[in-house]
C-alpha positions as CSV (number, residue, x, y, z in Angstrom):
1,M,-11.9,0.5,7.9
2,V,-15.6,0.8,7.1
3,V,-18.0,-0.4,4.9
4,D,-19.7,2.6,4.2
5,P,-18.5,4.4,0.2
6,P,-15.7,6.6,1.1
7,N,-17.5,10.0,0.6
8,V,-19.3,9.1,3.6
9,N,-16.2,8.4,5.4
10,A,-14.5,11.9,4.2
11,E,-17.7,13.4,5.1
12,L,-17.1,12.0,8.9
13,A,-13.6,12.5,9.0
14,R,-14.1,16.1,7.6
15,H,-16.8,16.5,10.8
16,L,-14.7,15.0,13.9
17,G,-11.6,16.9,12.4
18,L,-9.7,13.6,11.4
19,T,-6.5,14.4,10.2
20,Y,-6.1,10.9,8.3
21,P,-8.3,9.0,5.9
22,I,-10.6,6.2,6.9
23,L,-10.2,3.4,4.7
24,A,-13.8,2.6,2.5
25,D,-14.8,-1.1,1.7
26,P,-18.2,-0.9,1.0
27,T,-17.0,-4.0,-1.4
28,L,-16.0,-6.1,2.2
29,T,-12.8,-7.1,-0.4
30,V,-10.4,-6.2,2.7
31,V,-12.9,-7.2,5.7
32,D,-13.0,-10.4,3.9
33,T,-9.1,-11.1,3.4
34,Y,-8.4,-10.8,7.1
35,R,-11.3,-12.7,8.0
36,L,-13.4,-10.0,10.1
37,R,-16.9,-9.7,8.5
38,H,-19.5,-9.8,10.8
39,P,-22.4,-11.2,9.3
40,D,-25.8,-8.8,10.0
41,G,-23.9,-6.9,12.2
42,H,-25.9,-3.4,12.2
43,D,-29.3,-3.5,10.7
44,G,-29.2,-6.6,9.2
45,H,-25.8,-5.5,7.0
46,D,-23.0,-7.1,6.8
47,I,-20.3,-5.1,8.5
48,A,-16.5,-5.3,9.7
49,R,-15.5,-6.7,13.1
50,S,-14.0,-4.3,15.5
51,A,-10.3,-5.0,15.2
52,S,-6.6,-3.6,15.7
53,V,-4.2,-5.1,13.4
54,L,-0.5,-4.4,12.8
55,I,0.6,-6.0,9.2
56,D,3.9,-6.0,7.9
57,A,5.6,-4.5,5.1
58,E,5.0,-7.7,3.3
59,G,1.3,-7.5,4.4
60,I,1.5,-10.5,6.6
61,V,-0.9,-10.0,10.2
62,R,2.2,-10.1,12.8
63,W,-0.4,-9.0,15.8
64,S,-4.4,-8.7,15.8
65,V,-6.4,-8.3,18.7
66,V,-10.2,-8.7,17.3
67,T,-13.8,-8.6,19.0
68,D,-17.9,-8.3,17.8
69,N,-17.9,-5.6,20.7
70,F,-17.1,-2.0,19.0
71,R,-16.5,-0.5,22.2
72,L,-13.9,-3.1,23.4
73,R,-10.2,-1.8,22.0
74,P,-6.7,-2.6,23.2
75,A,-5.3,-0.1,25.5
76,P,-2.5,2.5,23.5
77,A,0.2,0.7,25.9
78,T,-1.0,-2.7,24.9
79,V,-0.8,-1.5,21.0
80,L,2.8,0.2,21.5
81,A,4.2,-2.8,23.3
82,A,3.4,-5.3,20.3
83,V,4.6,-2.7,18.2
84,D,7.8,-2.4,20.1
85,A,8.0,-6.4,20.3
86,L,7.7,-6.4,16.2
87,G,10.6,-3.9,15.9
88,N,12.9,-5.7,18.3
89,A,12.3,-9.1,16.5
90,A,13.1,-7.8,13.7
91,R,16.2,-6.5,14.5
Protein backbone atom coordinates (compact mmCIF):
# COMPACT_ATOMS: atom_id res chain seq x y z
CA MET A 1 0.00 0.00 0.00
CA VAL A 2 1.35 3.37 -0.96
CA VAL A 3 0.01 6.89 -1.01
CA ASP A 4 0.65 7.40 -4.72
CA PRO A 5 -2.34 7.62 -7.08
CA PRO A 6 -3.55 4.43 -8.85
CA ASN A 7 -2.05 5.36 -12.22
CA VAL A 8 1.43 5.76 -10.68
CA ASN A 9 1.10 2.39 -8.93
CA ALA A 10 -0.10 0.69 -12.12
CA GLU A 11 2.90 2.02 -14.04
CA LEU A 12 5.26 0.88 -11.29
CA ALA A 13 3.67 -2.59 -11.29
CA ARG A 14 4.08 -2.79 -15.09
CA HIS A 15 7.68 -1.58 -14.90
CA LEU A 16 8.57 -4.15 -12.24
CA GLY A 17 6.61 -6.94 -13.90
CA LEU A 18 4.40 -7.43 -10.85
CA THR A 19 1.46 -9.77 -11.30
CA TYR A 20 -0.55 -8.23 -8.46
CA PRO A 21 -1.96 -4.74 -7.90
CA ILE A 22 -0.50 -2.22 -5.47
CA LEU A 23 -3.09 -0.69 -3.19
CA ALA A 24 -3.31 3.04 -3.82
CA ASP A 25 -4.29 5.15 -0.82
CA PRO A 26 -3.59 8.77 -1.81
CA THR A 27 -6.01 10.10 0.84
CA LEU A 28 -4.39 7.90 3.55
CA THR A 29 -7.79 6.47 4.51
CA VAL A 30 -6.57 2.88 4.89
CA VAL A 31 -3.24 4.07 6.30
CA ASP A 32 -5.08 5.92 9.05
CA THR A 33 -7.50 3.04 9.68
CA TYR A 34 -4.55 0.84 10.61
CA ARG A 35 -2.59 3.68 12.26
CA LEU A 36 0.29 3.46 9.81
CA ARG A 37 0.77 7.16 9.01
CA HIS A 38 4.37 8.34 9.02
CA PRO A 39 4.10 12.16 9.24
CA ASP A 40 6.64 13.98 7.07
CA GLY A 41 8.01 10.60 6.10
CA HIS A 42 9.28 11.48 2.62
CA ASP A 43 10.16 14.92 1.30
CA GLY A 44 7.91 16.49 3.94
CA HIS A 45 4.87 14.43 2.91
CA ASP A 46 2.92 11.96 5.02
CA ILE A 47 3.39 8.38 3.84
CA ALA A 48 2.57 4.89 5.06
CA ARG A 49 4.94 3.21 7.46
CA SER A 50 6.37 -0.04 6.16
CA ALA A 51 4.17 -2.79 7.50
CA SER A 52 3.43 -6.46 7.08
CA VAL A 53 -0.09 -7.14 8.30
CA LEU A 54 -2.28 -10.24 8.43
CA ILE A 55 -5.96 -9.33 8.48
CA ASP A 56 -8.66 -11.95 8.93
CA ALA A 57 -11.94 -12.22 7.01
CA GLU A 58 -13.65 -9.94 9.56
CA GLY A 59 -11.03 -7.20 9.07
CA ILE A 60 -9.31 -7.81 12.41
CA VAL A 61 -5.53 -7.42 12.48
CA ARG A 62 -4.18 -10.73 13.74
CA TRP A 63 -0.45 -10.13 13.27
CA SER A 64 1.69 -7.19 12.25
CA VAL A 65 5.22 -5.87 12.03
CA VAL A 66 5.53 -2.09 11.57
CA THR A 67 8.71 -0.07 11.07
CA ASP A 68 9.79 3.38 9.92
CA ASN A 69 12.59 1.77 7.88
CA PHE A 70 11.23 0.42 4.60
CA ARG A 71 14.32 -1.76 4.25
CA LEU A 72 13.39 -3.81 7.32
CA ARG A 73 10.88 -6.56 6.58
CA PRO A 74 10.09 -9.79 8.38
CA ALA A 75 11.66 -12.88 6.85
CA PRO A 76 9.28 -14.92 4.67
CA ALA A 77 9.57 -17.81 7.14
CA THR A 78 8.38 -15.50 9.93
CA VAL A 79 5.32 -14.41 7.94
CA LEU A 80 4.50 -17.98 6.93
CA ALA A 81 4.78 -19.10 10.55
CA ALA A 82 2.31 -16.38 11.53
CA VAL A 83 -0.08 -17.49 8.79
CA ASP A 84 0.23 -21.10 9.93
CA ALA A 85 -0.38 -20.11 13.56
CA LEU A 86 -3.53 -18.25 12.58
CA GLY A 87 -4.73 -21.19 10.52
CA ASN A 88 -4.14 -23.57 13.41
CA ALA A 89 -5.93 -21.25 15.86
CA ALA A 90 -9.01 -21.23 13.61
CA ARG A 91 -9.33 -25.02 13.71
